[in-house]
C-alpha positions as CSV (number, residue, x, y, z in Angstrom):
1,M,-12.9,-38.5,-43.5
2,T,-15.7,-37.7,-42.2
3,E,-16.8,-33.8,-43.1
4,L,-17.2,-31.3,-40.0
5,R,-20.3,-30.2,-41.9
6,Y,-21.0,-27.0,-38.6
7,L,-17.6,-25.4,-39.4
8,P,-17.1,-22.5,-40.4
9,D,-20.4,-21.0,-39.3
10,A,-23.3,-23.6,-39.0
11,D,-23.6,-24.2,-35.9
12,D,-27.2,-23.2,-36.3
13,V,-28.0,-26.2,-37.8
14,T,-29.2,-29.4,-36.0
15,T,-31.1,-31.7,-38.3
16,F,-29.2,-33.2,-41.1
17,T,-29.0,-36.4,-43.4
18,A,-25.7,-38.0,-44.1
19,T,-24.1,-41.7,-45.5
20,V,-22.6,-44.6,-43.5
21,T,-18.9,-45.2,-44.3
22,E,-18.7,-47.1,-41.4
23,A,-20.7,-49.5,-38.8
24,T,-20.3,-51.2,-35.6
25,D,-22.8,-52.4,-32.7
26,E,-21.1,-49.5,-31.0
27,Y,-20.4,-46.5,-33.0
28,V,-21.2,-45.5,-36.9
29,V,-19.3,-43.3,-39.3
30,L,-20.7,-40.9,-41.0
31,D,-19.4,-38.9,-44.5
32,G,-20.7,-35.9,-42.9
33,T,-21.9,-34.9,-39.5
34,Y,-23.1,-31.7,-37.6
35,F,-22.4,-33.3,-33.9
36,Y,-20.1,-31.9,-32.3
37,P,-17.0,-34.4,-31.0
38,E,-15.5,-33.7,-27.6
39,G,-12.8,-31.0,-27.5
40,G,-11.2,-27.6,-27.0
41,G,-13.1,-27.9,-23.3
42,Q,-16.0,-28.4,-25.1
43,P,-18.1,-31.6,-24.5
44,A,-19.6,-33.6,-27.4
45,D,-23.3,-33.0,-28.8
46,R,-25.7,-35.5,-28.0
47,G,-29.1,-37.2,-29.9
48,R,-30.4,-39.6,-32.2
49,L,-29.0,-41.6,-35.3
50,E,-32.4,-42.9,-37.5
51,W,-31.8,-45.4,-40.6
52,D,-34.6,-46.8,-42.5
53,G,-35.7,-49.8,-40.1
54,G,-33.8,-48.5,-37.0
55,G,-32.6,-45.7,-34.3
56,A,-30.7,-45.5,-31.7
57,T,-29.2,-43.0,-29.2
58,V,-25.9,-40.6,-29.7
59,T,-24.1,-40.0,-26.5
60,N,-20.7,-39.1,-26.7
61,V,-19.0,-38.1,-30.3
62,R,-15.5,-38.3,-31.1
63,K,-12.6,-37.5,-33.5
64,D,-10.5,-41.0,-34.7
65,H,-7.8,-40.2,-36.9
66,G,-10.0,-38.4,-39.4
67,D,-12.9,-39.9,-38.9
68,V,-16.4,-38.9,-36.2
69,R,-17.5,-42.3,-34.0
70,H,-20.4,-41.3,-33.3
71,E,-21.0,-43.4,-30.3
72,L,-24.5,-45.6,-30.0
73,D,-26.8,-47.0,-27.0
74,G,-29.6,-49.0,-27.4
75,I,-29.9,-49.5,-31.1
76,E,-33.5,-50.4,-32.4
77,G,-34.2,-52.9,-35.2
78,P,-31.3,-54.0,-37.5
79,A,-28.2,-52.2,-37.5
80,P,-27.0,-49.5,-39.9
81,E,-24.8,-50.9,-42.8
82,D,-21.9,-48.8,-45.3
83,G,-23.8,-46.7,-47.7
84,D,-27.0,-46.5,-45.5
85,E,-29.0,-43.3,-45.5
86,I,-29.2,-41.7,-41.6
87,R,-31.1,-38.9,-40.7
88,G,-29.0,-37.0,-37.6
89,E,-30.5,-35.0,-35.2
90,V,-27.9,-33.2,-32.7
91,D,-29.7,-32.1,-29.2
92,A,-30.9,-28.4,-30.2
93,E,-31.8,-27.1,-26.1
94,R,-28.3,-29.2,-25.1
95,R,-26.2,-27.3,-28.0
96,E,-28.0,-24.0,-27.0
97,R,-26.6,-23.8,-23.6
98,L,-23.1,-25.0,-24.7
99,K,-23.3,-22.4,-27.5
100,R,-23.8,-19.0,-25.2
101,M,-21.4,-21.0,-22.0
102,H,-18.2,-21.0,-24.8
103,T,-19.7,-17.2,-26.0
104,A,-19.4,-16.7,-22.2
105,Q,-16.1,-18.1,-22.0
106,H,-14.7,-15.7,-24.9
107,V,-16.3,-13.1,-23.1
108,V,-15.0,-13.3,-19.9
109,S,-11.1,-14.5,-20.8
110,R,-11.1,-11.0,-22.9
111,V,-11.9,-9.3,-20.1
112,V,-9.5,-10.6,-17.8
113,L,-6.9,-10.2,-20.3
114,D,-7.8,-6.5,-20.9
115,E,-7.7,-5.6,-17.0
116,Y,-5.6,-7.8,-15.5
117,G,-2.9,-9.1,-18.3
118,A,-4.0,-12.8,-17.4
119,S,-4.1,-15.4,-20.4
120,T,-6.7,-18.2,-20.6
121,A,-4.6,-21.2,-19.6
122,G,-7.8,-24.0,-20.7
123,N,-11.1,-24.0,-19.6
124,Q,-13.9,-26.6,-18.9
125,I,-17.3,-26.2,-20.8
126,H,-20.3,-28.1,-19.2
127,P,-23.9,-27.3,-20.1
128,D,-24.9,-25.6,-16.8
129,R,-21.7,-24.1,-15.7
130,S,-18.1,-23.5,-16.8
131,R,-14.9,-22.8,-15.5
132,I,-11.7,-21.2,-16.8
133,D,-8.7,-21.5,-15.2
134,F,-6.4,-17.8,-16.1
135,E,-2.2,-17.4,-15.6
136,P,-0.5,-15.1,-13.9
137,A,-3.4,-14.6,-12.1
138,D,-4.8,-13.5,-8.0
139,F,-8.0,-12.7,-7.7
140,D,-9.9,-11.1,-5.0
141,D,-13.9,-10.4,-4.0
142,A,-13.5,-7.5,-5.9
143,D,-11.6,-8.5,-9.2
144,L,-14.2,-11.1,-9.2
145,A,-17.2,-8.7,-8.5
146,D,-15.5,-6.3,-11.5
147,I,-14.9,-9.3,-14.2
148,E,-18.8,-10.2,-13.8
149,R,-19.9,-6.6,-14.6
150,R,-17.1,-5.9,-17.4
151,A,-18.5,-9.1,-19.2
152,N,-22.1,-8.3,-18.5
153,E,-21.9,-4.8,-19.8
154,A,-20.2,-6.4,-23.2
155,I,-23.1,-9.1,-23.3
156,Q,-25.5,-6.1,-23.3
157,R,-23.6,-4.1,-26.3
158,D,-25.1,-7.1,-27.8
159,L,-22.3,-7.4,-30.5
160,A,-22.1,-9.9,-33.0
161,V,-20.2,-12.8,-33.2
162,T,-18.6,-14.0,-36.3
163,K,-17.5,-17.4,-37.1
164,E,-14.7,-18.1,-40.5
165,N,-11.5,-19.3,-41.9
166,R,-9.0,-17.4,-41.9
167,A,-5.2,-17.5,-43.3
168,R,-3.3,-19.2,-40.4
169,D,-0.8,-16.5,-41.4
170,A,-3.0,-13.5,-41.1
171,V,-4.4,-15.2,-37.3
172,E,-1.1,-15.0,-36.7
173,R,-0.4,-11.3,-37.6
174,E,-3.3,-10.3,-35.8
175,V,-4.8,-12.1,-33.1
176,D,-3.3,-10.2,-29.7
177,E,-1.1,-12.3,-27.3
178,G,-2.4,-14.1,-24.9
179,R,-5.9,-14.7,-26.7
180,S,-4.7,-17.8,-28.1
181,L,-2.9,-20.7,-27.8
182,L,-1.6,-21.5,-31.8
183,S,1.3,-23.6,-30.5
184,L,-0.7,-26.3,-29.7
185,I,-2.4,-26.2,-32.7
186,P,-0.5,-28.2,-35.5
187,D,1.6,-26.3,-38.1
188,H,-0.3,-27.6,-40.7
189,V,-3.4,-26.7,-40.1
190,D,-4.6,-23.9,-42.4
191,P,-6.6,-22.0,-42.9
192,L,-7.8,-21.5,-38.8
193,R,-11.4,-21.7,-38.0
194,V,-11.4,-18.1,-35.7
195,V,-14.1,-16.6,-34.0
196,A,-14.6,-13.3,-33.6
197,I,-16.8,-10.6,-31.8
198,E,-17.0,-7.3,-33.6
199,D,-13.2,-5.7,-33.2
200,W,-13.6,-6.2,-30.1
201,D,-12.1,-10.4,-29.4
202,M,-10.2,-13.0,-31.7
203,C,-9.7,-16.5,-31.5
204,P,-9.1,-19.3,-33.0
205,C,-11.6,-21.3,-32.3
206,G,-13.7,-24.6,-33.2
207,G,-16.3,-24.9,-30.4
208,T,-20.1,-23.7,-31.2
209,H,-21.2,-20.4,-30.4
210,V,-24.3,-18.3,-30.3
211,D,-24.7,-15.0,-33.6
212,R,-24.6,-12.2,-31.3
213,L,-23.2,-11.4,-27.6
214,G,-27.4,-10.7,-26.3
215,E,-28.3,-14.6,-26.8
216,I,-25.7,-15.6,-23.7
217,G,-28.0,-14.3,-21.2
218,R,-26.7,-13.0,-17.5
219,I,-23.1,-14.2,-16.5
220,E,-22.8,-14.8,-13.0
221,L,-19.1,-15.6,-11.4
222,T,-19.9,-18.2,-8.1
223,D,-16.2,-19.5,-7.4
224,R,-12.3,-18.6,-7.1
225,T,-9.9,-21.4,-6.6
226,S,-6.5,-21.1,-7.0
227,K,-4.8,-24.0,-9.1
228,G,-1.0,-23.4,-8.5
229,E,1.3,-20.4,-7.7
230,N,-0.3,-17.8,-9.8
231,V,-3.1,-19.8,-11.8
232,D,-6.3,-19.2,-10.3
233,R,-9.5,-20.9,-11.8
234,I,-12.5,-19.1,-12.1
235,E,-16.3,-20.6,-12.2
236,F,-19.6,-19.4,-13.9
237,V,-23.5,-20.1,-14.5
238,L,-25.3,-18.4,-16.9
239,H,-29.0,-16.6,-16.1
240,D,-31.3,-16.4,-18.9
241,E,-32.3,-13.0,-17.9
């Protein structure tokens, strides 16, 4: 089983060493990794693995029954073998964009729940754009302008973002209704990794996040589409300013 070393609060680490536990021409499994495997609406990290005499680009990372497979492209030199020490390097610039985007998603979701009573039914994070599906929702242009304004006001407060493991029963008691999809998390998962924005928002989440809201930049809502009865999708981008 691969140790997810970026949890609960080491998602700022992008270089590390680890030991190969399984190796093929297509992927490598390590005893521990800081690469984020695809999940929870967030895409996998990309980067590079190197070992004595060789290296390869990591094009995808995914979970497989407790292991994390680092899918490789263009292996240089001899392939790695079980027991080899590797040096991993996550694409730090891409990781930073995803951290900003994922925390921005939490901000928008909090605003919409507070002001419009709509829960997050799903989301998809990308480095350059993201989307959130809300239910029940039927937004108009004035609503979008209000959501964007309130989200950016929250960012300007530069609240601290903490990431820590908490006992599941405590999370179930404390998380606001509509702010989690706990029913989708198997009962045996305990503790839960929780992302909290001071006393303003708290949500179980395994993704990568910034440490303060001010790191996000400015949110711009770019589109709204209906995805069925009472479900609206909001799309957004981020600006550095």
